[in-house]
C-alpha positions as CSV (number, residue, x, y, z in Angstrom):
1,M,-112.8,-32.2,236.5
2,A,-112.6,-33.9,233.2
3,G,-110.0,-37.1,232.8
4,P,-107.0,-37.1,231.1
5,E,-107.3,-36.8,227.0
6,K,-107.8,-40.6,225.7
7,A,-105.6,-41.6,222.6
8,Y,-106.8,-43.1,219.5
9,L,-105.7,-44.6,215.9
10,L,-107.8,-42.9,213.5
11,T,-108.2,-45.1,210.4
12,E,-108.5,-44.2,206.7
13,K,-111.9,-44.9,206.8
14,G,-112.9,-42.5,209.4
15,D,-112.8,-45.2,211.8
16,Q,-111.5,-44.6,216.0
17,I,-109.7,-47.1,217.6
18,R,-109.2,-46.0,221.0
19,C,-106.7,-46.5,223.6
20,L,-107.9,-48.2,226.7
21,F,-104.4,-46.6,228.3
22,N,-102.5,-44.0,227.1
23,P,-99.2,-45.0,226.1
24,A,-96.2,-44.0,228.3
25,E,-93.5,-42.9,225.6
26,L,-93.7,-42.3,222.1
27,T,-90.6,-43.1,219.8
28,I,-89.9,-41.0,217.1
29,T,-87.3,-41.5,214.0
30,K,-86.5,-39.9,211.4
31,S,-83.4,-40.6,208.9
32,N,-81.9,-38.7,205.6
33,T,-80.1,-40.6,203.1
34,W,-76.5,-38.7,202.4
35,Q,-73.7,-40.2,200.1
36,A,-69.9,-39.6,200.1
37,P,-68.5,-39.6,196.2
38,E,-65.5,-40.8,195.4
39,T,-62.1,-38.2,195.5
40,K,-58.8,-38.7,195.1
41,G,-56.6,-37.4,197.3
42,G,-58.6,-36.7,200.0
43,N,-59.6,-37.4,203.1
44,T,-62.9,-36.6,204.0
45,P,-65.5,-36.0,200.9
46,E,-68.1,-33.8,201.4
47,L,-71.6,-35.5,201.4
48,R,-74.1,-34.8,199.3
49,F,-77.7,-35.0,199.9
50,Q,-79.9,-37.9,198.2
51,S,-83.1,-38.0,199.5
52,G,-85.3,-38.2,203.2
53,Q,-86.6,-41.6,204.1
54,P,-90.2,-41.8,206.1
55,G,-90.5,-41.6,209.8
56,T,-91.5,-43.7,212.0
57,L,-93.2,-43.9,215.2
58,T,-93.2,-46.7,217.5
59,L,-95.8,-47.2,220.6
60,S,-96.6,-49.6,223.2
61,L,-100.5,-50.0,224.1
62,T,-101.8,-51.8,227.0
63,L,-105.0,-53.4,226.5
64,D,-107.1,-54.5,229.4
65,T,-110.5,-55.8,229.4
66,T,-110.8,-57.2,233.3
67,D,-113.3,-54.5,234.5
68,T,-115.5,-55.6,232.0
69,G,-114.9,-58.7,231.3
70,E,-115.4,-58.8,227.5
71,E,-112.7,-60.8,225.3
72,V,-109.6,-58.5,225.0
73,T,-109.4,-59.8,220.9
74,G,-112.7,-57.1,220.5
75,Y,-109.2,-54.6,220.5
76,T,-106.5,-56.5,219.4
77,D,-108.7,-58.0,216.2
78,R,-109.2,-54.2,215.2
79,L,-105.6,-53.6,215.1
80,L,-104.8,-56.7,213.3
81,D,-107.7,-55.4,210.7
82,L,-104.8,-52.7,210.1
83,M,-102.5,-54.9,208.8
84,K,-104.8,-56.7,205.9
85,V,-105.3,-55.1,202.7
86,D,-108.8,-53.6,201.5
87,P,-109.6,-53.8,198.2
88,A,-112.4,-50.4,198.8
89,L,-109.5,-48.7,199.6
90,K,-108.8,-45.4,196.8
91,G,-106.2,-46.6,194.2
92,S,-107.5,-50.2,194.5
93,D,-107.9,-52.0,190.8
94,K,-109.3,-55.8,191.5
95,Q,-108.3,-56.5,187.5
96,R,-104.8,-55.5,188.0
97,N,-104.6,-57.1,191.9
98,K,-104.1,-54.1,192.8
99,A,-104.9,-53.4,196.7
100,R,-103.4,-52.3,200.0
101,P,-103.9,-52.1,203.5
102,P,-105.6,-48.9,205.3
103,W,-103.2,-45.9,206.2
104,V,-104.1,-44.3,210.3
105,E,-102.9,-41.4,212.2
106,F,-102.0,-41.6,215.7
107,H,-103.7,-39.2,218.0
108,W,-103.6,-37.7,221.1
109,G,-104.9,-34.6,222.5
110,K,-103.9,-31.7,220.2
111,L,-100.9,-33.9,218.7
112,H,-101.5,-36.3,215.4
113,S,-98.9,-38.2,213.7
114,F,-98.1,-38.0,209.9
115,K,-100.1,-40.7,208.1
116,A,-99.0,-44.0,208.2
117,I,-99.4,-47.8,207.4
118,V,-98.9,-50.4,210.2
119,E,-95.5,-51.7,209.3
120,K,-95.3,-54.4,212.0
121,L,-97.6,-55.1,214.5
122,T,-96.5,-57.9,217.6
123,I,-99.7,-58.8,219.9
124,K,-98.5,-60.2,223.2
125,F,-101.6,-61.8,225.7
126,T,-100.6,-61.6,229.1
127,Y,-103.5,-62.2,231.4
128,F,-106.7,-65.0,231.0
129,A,-109.8,-66.0,232.6
130,S,-110.2,-69.1,234.0
131,S,-112.2,-70.5,230.9
132,G,-109.3,-69.5,228.7
133,M,-110.5,-65.7,227.1
134,P,-107.5,-63.4,226.8
135,L,-108.6,-60.2,229.2
136,R,-105.1,-58.8,228.8
137,A,-102.7,-57.8,225.8
138,K,-100.0,-55.9,224.7
139,A,-99.5,-54.6,221.5
140,D,-96.2,-53.1,220.2
141,M,-96.7,-51.0,216.8
142,S,-94.6,-49.3,214.1
143,L,-96.0,-46.8,212.1
144,K,-94.2,-45.7,208.9
145,Q,-95.3,-42.4,206.9
146,W,-97.3,-43.1,203.9
147,N,-96.4,-40.4,202.2
148,E,-95.2,-36.5,202.2
149,E,-98.1,-35.0,203.8
150,G,-97.9,-34.2,207.1
151,V,-94.0,-34.9,207.3
152,Y,-93.4,-33.8,210.4
153,P,-95.0,-36.1,213.2
154,L,-96.3,-34.9,216.2
155,Q,-97.2,-31.6,214.9
156,N,-99.5,-29.4,216.8
157,P,-102.6,-29.1,214.0
158,T,-103.9,-25.7,215.7
159,S,-100.5,-23.5,214.4
160,H,-99.4,-26.6,211.6
161,T,-95.7,-25.6,212.9
162,P,-93.5,-27.8,210.8
163,T,-91.0,-28.5,213.8
164,L,-90.7,-31.4,216.1
165,H,-92.0,-29.8,219.3
166,T,-91.4,-31.2,222.7
167,V,-94.5,-33.7,224.5
168,H,-94.7,-32.8,228.6
169,R,-97.0,-35.0,230.4
170,L,-98.4,-32.6,233.6
171,V,-98.3,-34.7,236.7
172,P,-100.0,-34.0,240.1
173,G,-99.2,-30.6,241.7
174,E,-97.1,-29.5,238.7
175,T,-97.8,-26.0,237.2
176,L,-96.7,-24.0,233.8
177,D,-94.1,-22.1,235.6
178,R,-92.6,-25.2,236.9
179,V,-92.7,-26.9,233.1
180,A,-91.2,-23.7,231.7
181,A,-88.7,-23.8,234.3
182,T,-87.7,-27.2,233.3
183,H,-87.7,-26.9,230.0
184,Y,-86.7,-23.4,229.2
185,A,-84.7,-22.7,232.7
186,D,-87.0,-19.7,232.7
187,S,-90.5,-19.8,234.7
188,T,-91.5,-16.5,233.1
189,R,-92.0,-18.5,230.1
190,W,-95.1,-20.3,230.7
191,R,-96.9,-18.2,228.2
192,L,-95.9,-19.5,225.4
193,I,-96.6,-23.2,226.3
194,A,-100.0,-21.4,227.5
195,E,-100.5,-20.0,223.8
196,A,-99.3,-23.3,222.4
197,N,-101.9,-25.2,224.6
198,N,-105.1,-23.0,224.0
199,I,-104.8,-22.6,227.7
200,I,-107.1,-19.9,228.9
201,D,-107.0,-20.8,232.8
202,P,-103.4,-21.7,233.8
203,I,-103.9,-22.8,236.8
204,A,-106.8,-25.4,236.1
205,V,-105.3,-27.6,233.8
206,P,-105.9,-31.0,234.9
207,A,-103.0,-33.7,235.9
208,G,-102.2,-35.6,233.0
209,T,-102.9,-33.2,230.1
210,L,-100.2,-33.3,227.6
211,L,-98.4,-30.2,226.6
212,V,-96.6,-29.3,223.8
213,I,-93.7,-27.4,224.5
214,P,-92.8,-25.3,221.4
215,E,-89.2,-24.4,220.6
216,L,-87.8,-20.8,221.6
217,P,-87.6,-18.3,218.7
218,V,-84.0,-18.8,217.6
219,R,-82.5,-15.3,217.7
220,H,-80.0,-14.2,215.1
221,R,-77.1,-11.9,215.0
222,G,-77.3,-8.4,213.4
């Protein structure tokens, strides 16, 4: 039985930076800007929408090479390179001193994020060999949406549904009907989860699988 899929960062040049361990959690932030016009003689003015703000995805990665004995800097250096200006990227102009770092996408199984730039990266080395070689590190990353393409983070690429789905990691002994009961309070809705994740055999889903939990259709009153 295959193990859980590994998450990875896909760079603008098509390179993959794989995560040695999948993140325990992902945090998505999206905000809008609204403006309150000045009104005389009123208590609460009606807000006027101005614009949406870039989405942000934050995550923590654990990088550990104690099993191989290789330097963990082989992974941390690749993350640091995402913060460096690359004059070979599209839109760069050496004569005008115009260049930028690359964009990246976070991928995990069927899920992917928006195209984003690495806004902030903090790397903390936490374990060393007796020689001083770093073997373990923690990387805290903040990815900020680069453009409007893929506005909705962590969308299902098979359906391209512009809805922010819930994500559920299957634990040992857990079944799809139990997952449906947890999220929908109705175990019979397990087929929605199976269809959203292209699951053919609902009893053969391995523990650790990351599942997209689609939102239930909104019922409108006639």
